[in-house]
ROGUVO-623218 format. One line per 5 residues: their letters; for each residue z, x, y of C-alpha. Coordinates in pm, 1 decimal, padded with zeros to 6 digits. Example, Ala and Ser with C-alpha at 12.3 -4.5 7.8 and 13.67 -1.06 7.14 Angstrom:
BEGIN
as	00780.0:01230.0:-00450.0 | 00714.0:01367.0:-00106.0;
***
This chain:
BEGIN
xxxxx	-00286.0:-03340.8:03517.9 | -00582.0:-03424.1:03293.0 | -00519.0:-03563.0:02945.0 | -00727.0:-03285.7:02785.6 | -00518.0:-02991.4:02657.7;
xxxxx	-00477.7:-02731.6:02929.7 | -00573.6:-02445.3:02697.9 | -00913.6:-02610.3:02638.6 | -00971.9:-02720.7:02996.1 | -00905.2:-02379.4:03142.1;
xxxxx	-01094.3:-02151.9:02907.3 | -01255.6:-01865.2:03102.3 | -01615.5:-01938.2:03199.6 | -01736.6:-01577.6:03189.6 | -01621.4:-01243.0:03051.7;
xxxxx	-01476.6:-01134.8:03386.2 | -01226.9:-01423.3:03372.8 | -01095.3:-01322.8:03028.2 | -00755.6:-01152.4:03053.8 | -00675.2:-00851.1:02839.4;
xxxxx	-00905.2:-00692.7:02577.5 | -01022.3:-00433.8:02829.2 | -01085.6:-00191.5:02542.1 | -01382.8:-00422.2:02472.5 | -01457.7:-00608.0:02796.6;
xxxxx	-01435.4:-00337.4:03063.1 | -01773.1:-00274.3:03226.3 | -01804.3:00076.4:03080.8 | -01730.0:-00021.3:02719.5 | -02001.8:-00031.3:02453.9;
xxxxx	-01914.5:-00388.5:02355.3 | -01954.9:-00516.8:02712.5 | -02278.0:-00324.4:02771.6 | -02427.3:-00460.7:02449.6 | -02340.4:-00819.7:02543.5;
xxxxx	-02468.6:-00782.2:02899.3 | -02797.8:-00649.0:02762.5 | -02862.2:-00985.1:02598.7 | -02935.8:-00828.7:02260.5 | -02661.5:-00994.3:02055.9;
xxxxx	-02575.6:-00823.8:01724.6 | -02398.3:-00981.4:01427.7 | -02026.8:-00951.8:01498.8 | -01687.0:-01031.2:01353.4 | -01391.7:-01070.9:01588.7;
xxxxx	-01059.8:-00991.1:01423.9 | -00712.0:-01036.9:01568.2 | -00414.7:-01269.7:01614.6 | -00453.7:-01620.9:01747.5 | -00461.0:-01697.9:02116.9;
xxxxx	-00596.7:-01363.7:02237.3 | -00951.6:-01464.3:02335.8 | -01165.0:-01434.9:02020.5 | -01296.6:-01790.2:02037.4 | -01330.0:-01779.8:02414.3;
xxxxx	-01536.7:-01460.0:02415.1 | -01752.3:-01585.0:02127.4 | -01825.0:-01911.7:02310.7 | -01913.9:-01732.8:02634.0 | -02155.1:-01504.0:02449.9;
xxxxx	-02305.4:-01790.1:02251.4 | -02351.8:-02024.4:02545.6 | -02524.2:-01754.6:02752.5 | -02745.9:-01620.2:02475.3 | -03041.1:-01854.6:02524.3;
xxxxx	-03043.3:-01914.3:02149.3 | -02996.8:-02245.1:01972.7 | -02621.8:-02265.0:01919.5 | -02440.0:-02401.9:01613.9 | -02060.5:-02407.2:01591.6;
xxxxx	-01865.9:-02436.4:01268.5 | -01499.3:-02395.5:01183.5 | -01414.3:-02255.3:00841.2 | -01115.0:-02487.6:00806.1 | -01336.8:-02796.4:00804.8;
xxxxx	-01694.2:-02679.3:00738.0 | -01841.9:-02749.8:00397.8 | -02154.6:-02644.5:00212.5 | -02348.9:-02934.3:00364.9 | -02267.8:-02811.4:00716.8;
xxxxx	-02395.2:-02464.3:00632.9 | -02714.7:-02610.0:00483.5 | -02771.0:-02806.4:00804.2 | -02752.3:-02484.2:01006.4 | -02992.2:-02309.7:00768.5;
xxxxx	-03234.9:-02602.9:00790.2 | -03271.6:-02533.9:01163.6 | -03421.7:-02190.7:01095.9 | -03789.3:-02181.8:01198.8 | -03780.6:-02510.0:01391.3;
xxxxx	-03910.1:-02552.9:01746.5 | -03557.4:-02556.6:01886.4 | -03474.6:-02219.4:01735.4 | -03781.5:-02034.9:01860.4 | -03558.6:-01816.9:02079.4;
xxxxx	-03332.2:-01749.4:01786.5 | -03043.1:-01928.1:01621.4 | -02683.1:-01825.8:01684.5 | -02406.9:-01943.7:01454.6 | -02056.1:-01925.2:01588.1;
xxxxx	-01825.2:-01948.5:01286.6 | -01453.7:-01969.7:01365.4 | -01193.3:-01892.5:01095.9 | -01458.2:-01756.9:00859.9 | -01190.0:-01649.9:00611.0;
xxxxx	-01162.5:-02011.5:00493.1 | -01520.6:-02015.6:00361.2 | -01544.1:-01925.0:-00005.3 | -01760.0:-01641.9:-00133.4 | -02050.8:-01867.9:-00231.5;
xxxxx	-02059.1:-02028.9:00111.7 | -02059.1:-01689.9:00281.1 | -02331.7:-01565.7:00046.6 | -02556.2:-01856.6:00143.5 | -02584.6:-01711.0:00494.6;
xxxxx	-02662.4:-01358.4:00382.1 | -03042.8:-01386.6:00346.7 | -03086.6:-01538.8:00693.9 | -02856.8:-01290.9:00864.9 | -03032.5:-01002.7:00692.9;
xxxxx	-03381.1:-01105.6:00811.8 | -03258.5:-01192.8:01160.3 | -03320.2:-01566.8:01138.5 | -02952.2:-01628.7:01216.4 | -02729.0:-01422.2:01443.5;
xxxxx	-02366.7:-01455.8:01339.5 | -02056.7:-01435.6:01554.2 | -01751.7:-01496.4:01336.0 | -01382.4:-01483.8:01414.8 | -01081.2:-01446.5:01190.6;
xxxxx	-00706.6:-01392.5:01215.8 | -00704.9:-01216.9:00878.0 | -00818.3:-00866.6:00788.6 | -01196.0:-00908.8:00747.6 | -01214.9:-00629.2:00491.1;
xxxxx	-01003.4:-00843.4:00258.5 | -01135.7:-01191.3:00332.4 | -01504.2:-01159.6:00416.6 | -01769.2:-01103.4:00150.4 | -01849.3:-00731.1:00160.3;
xxxxx	-02229.6:-00768.9:00170.8 | -02198.3:-01002.6:00468.3 | -01944.3:-00780.6:00640.7 | -02167.0:-00474.7:00602.3 | -02427.4:-00646.0:00820.3;
xxxxx	-02180.5:-00710.5:01101.8 | -01988.4:-00497.5:01347.7 | -01613.3:-00564.6:01348.2 | -01429.5:-00572.1:01680.2 | -01051.0:-00592.6:01690.2;
xxxxx	-00884.8:-00814.5:01949.9 | -00526.4:-00719.1:02028.3 | -00217.3:-00917.7:02124.2 | -00195.8:-00962.6:02499.1 | 00060.1:-00778.0:02709.5;
xxxxx	00305.2:-00974.6:02923.3 | 00109.2:-00867.2:03232.0 | -00212.1:-01007.2:03083.1 | -00049.2:-01340.6:03002.0 | 00108.7:-01356.2:03348.9;
xxxxx	-00234.0:-01307.7:03505.0 | -00377.6:-01577.9:03277.2 | -00104.5:-01825.4:03375.5 | -00160.4:-01756.9:03745.7 | -00534.3:-01812.7:03702.2;
xxxxx	-00463.8:-02138.7:03520.4 | -00228.6:-02259.8:03795.1 | -00491.4:-02181.1:04060.2 | -00753.5:-02385.1:03873.8 | -00516.6:-02676.1:03815.2;
xxxxx	-00430.6:-02684.7:04183.0 | -00799.4:-02685.7:04280.5 | -00910.8:-02936.6:04018.0 | -00610.5:-03172.0:04018.1 | -00483.2:-03120.1:04371.5;
xxxxx	-00131.7:-03059.1:04236.6 | 00081.5:-02776.9:04371.8 | 00287.2:-02585.7:04109.4 | 00567.1:-02341.7:04183.1 | 00793.1:-02136.2:03956.7;
xxxxx	01163.2:-02078.4:03995.9 | 01246.8:-01706.8:04006.7 | 01210.3:-01559.1:03656.0 | 01038.3:-01865.4:03510.6 | 00685.4:-01725.3:03518.8;
xxxxx	00790.8:-01398.5:03352.4 | 00989.3:-01587.2:03089.8 | 00693.6:-01810.4:03009.3 | 00462.9:-01510.3:02973.4 | 00712.9:-01312.1:02771.0;
xxxxx	00789.5:-01604.5:02541.6 | 00426.2:-01646.9:02440.6 | 00431.5:-01346.4:02208.5 | 00094.9:-01227.7:02342.1 | -00068.7:-01565.5:02270.6;
xxxxx	-00245.5:-01712.9:02575.8 | -00283.7:-02050.9:02410.7 | 00092.0:-02072.8:02356.9 | 00151.6:-01976.0:02716.8 | -00080.3:-02246.6:02851.7;
xxxxx	00065.0:-02507.5:02618.8 | 00410.6:-02407.7:02741.4 | 00292.5:-02430.3:03101.7 | 00149.6:-02776.1:03040.8 | 00468.4:-02899.1:02876.7;
xxxxx	00695.0:-02754.0:03145.5 | 00476.6:-02893.8:03424.7 | 00478.8:-03237.4:03263.1 | 00858.8:-03232.1:03250.9 | 00898.2:-03100.3:03606.6;
xxxxx	00991.7:-03340.0:03883.4 | 00727.1:-03395.9:04147.7 | 00846.4:-03389.6:04506.9 | 00597.0:-03433.8:04790.9 | 00301.8:-03352.1:04568.6;
xxxxx	00461.7:-03033.0:04437.7 | 00604.2:-02953.0:04093.9 | 00858.4:-02676.0:04051.2 | 00893.7:-02529.3:03701.9 | 01253.7:-02429.7:03638.8;
xxxxx	01369.2:-02128.5:03438.3 | 01598.0:-02341.5:03219.3 | 01304.5:-02563.5:03121.4 | 01085.4:-02265.4:03038.0 | 01362.1:-02115.3:02823.6;
xxxxx	01367.0:-02432.0:02614.1 | 00987.8:-02442.3:02586.3 | 00961.2:-02073.0:02496.1 | 01244.6:-02073.9:02241.5 | 01131.5:-01877.1:01930.4;
xxxxx	00767.4:-01905.8:02040.2 | 00739.7:-01531.8:02094.6 | 00790.4:-01465.2:01725.1 | 00457.9:-01393.1:01556.4 | 00503.4:-01384.3:01180.9;
xxxxx	00309.9:-01482.1:00870.1 | 00445.6:-01368.5:00535.4 | 00097.1:-01357.3:00387.8 | -00075.2:-01198.1:00686.3 | -00122.3:-00858.4:00848.6;
xxxxx	00167.2:-00911.6:01090.0 | 00407.4:-00929.4:00794.9 | 00298.6:-00592.2:00660.2 | 00279.5:-00438.0:01006.8 | 00643.0:-00527.8:01075.6;
xxxxx	00756.1:-00398.7:00736.8 | 00561.1:-00077.5:00789.4 | 00708.9:-00026.2:01134.6 | 01057.5:-00105.8:01001.2 | 01045.0:00157.4:00726.0;
xxxxx	00868.6:00418.0:00939.2 | 01131.5:00375.5:01210.7 | 01408.6:00440.9:00959.4 | 01219.7:00738.6:00818.4 | 01169.7:00864.2:01172.8;
xxxxx	01544.7:00836.3:01245.3 | 01506.5:00587.7:01531.9 | 01791.0:00333.2:01497.3 | 01687.6:00127.8:01800.4 | 01334.5:00069.7:01674.3;
xxxxx	01454.6:00005.6:01318.2 | 01705.5:-00254.3:01441.5 | 01431.9:-00421.7:01646.0 | 01211.9:-00468.4:01340.0 | 01510.5:-00571.6:01127.5;
xxxxx	01587.9:-00839.6:01386.6 | 01228.4:-00965.6:01373.6 | 01243.5:-00991.8:00996.1 | 01577.5:-01171.6:00999.7 | 01473.8:-01405.6:01281.4;
xxxxx	01171.9:-01500.7:01069.7 | 01404.6:-01568.1:00774.7 | 01258.7:-01285.5:00566.4 | 01581.7:-01116.8:00457.5 | 01449.5:-01031.4:00105.9;
xxxxx	01175.7:-00807.6:00249.4 | 01424.3:-00643.9:00487.5 | 01659.5:-00568.5:00198.2 | 01388.8:-00438.5:-00030.9 | 01247.6:-00192.9:00223.5;
xxxxx	01597.7:-00079.7:00319.0 | 01688.6:00010.3:-00040.3 | 01355.8:00185.5:-00092.8 | 01396.7:00385.6:00227.1 | 01746.8:00499.1:00129.2;
xxxxx	01613.2:00645.4:-00195.1 | 01272.2:00762.3:-00077.3 | 01345.9:00905.1:00266.3 | 01715.1:01005.2:00256.6 | 01747.7:01063.4:-00113.6;
xxxxx	01908.0:01389.4:-00219.3 | 01992.6:01495.0:00134.9 | 02274.6:01239.9:00119.1 | 02274.2:01091.5:-00233.7 | 02585.4:00880.3:-00167.8;
xxxxx	02372.7:00662.2:00059.8 | 02203.5:00488.2:-00232.2 | 02513.3:00303.8:-00362.4 | 02632.4:00246.9:-00005.0 | 02308.2:00074.9:00096.2;
xxxxx	02300.0:-00118.1:-00230.2 | 02651.0:-00247.1:-00157.0 | 02548.7:-00350.5:00195.7 | 02247.9:-00537.9:00058.4 | 02462.7:-00710.1:-00206.4;
xxxxx	02706.6:-00815.3:00065.5 | 02425.5:-00950.4:00281.9 | 02279.6:-01152.7:-00003.4 | 02624.9:-01288.0:-00086.9 | 02721.9:-01406.4:00262.1;
xxxxx	02373.8:-01506.0:00383.1 | 02251.2:-01530.4:00741.1 | 02362.8:-01502.2:01014.3 | 02653.9:-01284.9:00895.5 | 02422.2:-01087.2:00667.8;
xxxxx	02278.0:-00918.6:00975.7 | 02595.9:-00711.4:01017.5 | 02603.0:-00515.8:00687.7 | 02225.4:-00480.4:00704.4 | 02244.3:-00339.6:01055.9;
xxxxx	02516.0:-00094.7:00946.0 | 02301.2:00018.7:00653.8 | 01988.0:00052.8:00868.4 | 02172.5:00266.1:01124.5 | 02317.0:00480.9:00844.2;
xxxxx	01971.0:00539.5:00696.2 | 01839.0:00632.1:01040.4 | 02118.4:00878.4:01114.9 | 02136.4:01037.3:00769.1 | 01957.2:01368.2:00697.8;
xxxxx	01619.9:01315.8:00534.6 | 01467.5:01442.9:00211.6 | 01174.2:01312.1:00011.7 | 01195.3:01574.2:-00262.1 | 01278.3:01313.6:-00525.5;
xxxxx	00985.0:01095.2:-00424.6 | 00748.8:01392.5:-00419.1 | 00874.8:01518.6:-00755.6 | 00827.1:01191.8:-00945.2 | 00486.6:01152.6:-00779.9;
xxxxx	00376.5:01491.2:-00912.8 | 00514.8:01418.8:-01259.4 | 00340.9:01081.6:-01278.6 | 00021.4:01244.3:-01160.4 | 00026.8:01479.7:-01459.6;
xxxxx	00090.5:01187.8:-01693.7 | -00206.4:00996.5:-01553.3 | -00422.5:01305.7:-01596.5 | -00327.4:01316.7:-01963.2 | -00107.1:01627.4:-01944.6;
xxxxx	00147.6:01537.9:-02211.4 | 00193.0:01746.7:-02526.2 | 00436.9:01704.0:-02817.0 | 00806.8:01690.8:-02736.8 | 00972.8:02024.4:-02827.8;
xxxxx	01137.9:02008.3:-03171.3 | 01480.7:02093.6:-03034.4 | 01472.8:01779.7:-02815.1 | 01351.6:01533.6:-03075.9 | 01574.6:01273.2:-03232.7;
xxxxx	01730.8:01409.2:-03553.9 | 01512.1:01346.9:-03858.3 | 01389.1:01531.6:-04167.0 | 01121.4:01793.0:-04124.0 | 00801.9:01745.8:-04318.9;
xxxxx	00708.3:01978.3:-04599.8 | 00444.9:02138.0:-04376.8 | 00695.2:02238.7:-04106.4 | 00693.2:02616.9:-04068.8 | 01044.9:02620.5:-03923.4;
xxxxx	01288.0:02356.4:-04038.0 | 01583.0:02227.8:-03836.9 | 01621.1:02101.3:-03485.4 | 01807.0:02395.9:-03334.2 | 01920.9:02201.0:-03026.5;
xxxxx	02179.6:02382.2:-02811.8 | 02442.3:02141.1:-02677.0 | 02502.1:02257.3:-02313.4 | 02864.0:02137.6:-02296.5 | 02980.8:02396.1:-02549.2;
xxxxx	02849.6:02684.4:-02337.9 | 03011.3:02842.7:-02031.1 | 02926.6:02655.1:-01709.3 | 02780.7:02385.7:-01938.5 | 02431.6:02538.1:-01929.2;
xxxxx	02215.6:02719.7:-02181.5 | 01861.5:02847.0:-02150.9 | 01629.3:02653.2:-02381.8 | 01289.4:02480.6:-02364.8 | 01272.1:02124.5:-02238.0;
xxxxx	00910.4:02072.2:-02125.5 | 00626.4:02040.4:-02379.5 | 00427.7:02356.8:-02442.9 | 00134.7:02221.0:-02241.6 | 00353.4:02190.4:-01932.4;
xxxxx	00567.4:02503.8:-01946.5 | 00445.5:02613.9:-01603.3 | 00492.0:02273.6:-01439.3 | 00713.1:02262.7:-01130.7 | 00775.9:01916.6:-00989.1;
xxxxx	01100.1:01941.7:-00798.3 | 01145.1:02177.8:-00505.3 | 01478.5:02203.2:-00328.9 | 01488.0:02050.4:00016.8 | 01613.2:02239.7:00319.7;
xxxxx	01911.3:02009.5:00377.2 | 02269.3:02121.5:00317.0 | 02323.0:01918.9:00000.1 | 02017.3:02041.1:-00187.9 | 02064.1:02398.0:-00068.9;
xxxxx	02419.9:02387.3:-00206.5 | 02282.5:02270.0:-00542.6 | 02021.7:02544.9:-00532.2 | 02280.1:02813.3:-00463.9 | 02503.6:02680.8:-00743.3;
xxxxx	02231.2:02688.2:-01009.1 | 02085.0:03018.8:-00897.4 | 02423.3:03183.2:-00947.8 | 02475.5:03031.3:-01292.9 | 02126.5:03105.5:-01422.9;
xxxxx	02124.4:03456.8:-01282.2 | 02460.5:03534.2:-01444.6 | 02351.2:03398.6:-01783.0 | 02013.6:03571.3:-01781.6 | 02138.7:03913.9:-01668.1;
***
């Protein structure tokens, strides 16, 4: 096999060879029609690594007829950007100038701003790619002049097709026959985590290690399993994937799906992010189960304490128990809704003086019309309740908490309705 990396050697040569991304590249899609028209707009490609952003950008750029400049945000400096700008209006750029800027998120705001004038007047057409959310990392004025297209992680079927295409090209170009042991191709595709570059690098490594017999290399399942170990895990604690997993984890618990919640818990633990798993678990117990099963809060807290004490891998057991319990428990967000409403009033300035009967004991001023605190101590009354004012005058009509429909809260409701009705009759 050639010494050049396989992922670079075998990049698709046209859009029809790109696997996946059919929501953009299918013949009937707006993106594909716009590219085929030859009128290239300013674009930002956003998505995880290894899914075709750079490949598609290069295909578009190389077939545009415009003078092409390529920069990578990880290494490009201000001088490189100035060199691109200096090409504007030259003989070579008479058909237009296209700047392909990979990993644009690594350029600082000033560097991005330097391109703005030339993109706005059409002197430079920009195709940028990024693995980070462009709305957070790209200068807003620059982003507003571009159309953002999201590239998605590849499915196993897409990666399998890409590997087969790569093997066909290697066989034609290198004259080397490659075969897979049963299950090896699927394992290699599955282990890539939707990243075509990882899959091709794995293929290259496995093929290099395979024994050649009569001009044929057979890639064994055991070898692929070693190559693909942990490679399918896509995780960046500072990136979108981190927050997507956490969101899916909590929403699965809230949605009472233990299988999905355990899947996302496993992804967090496999990535070594037990603190985030614990934090979301405790929050979910209080926010989404809450008063429907109030005992769950100390139970989950105990499970988290145990997990933090024993550490991984054993920590996975109490955490799994707690996650399943949260999933199976009845749900109520009445507490979360109630404190949200109360805090909303505070932020809107709805406060008012604390009623005199609730204030800390102190002497009344000379101007007080009624002296004395007159606080009624509930424990000296029957059923340990007495009707008196607690909210400030400005909030007498406020109603923050509403009983949930679950058995626990309905039992509380029935209890207090009986007591208050008896006392007020």
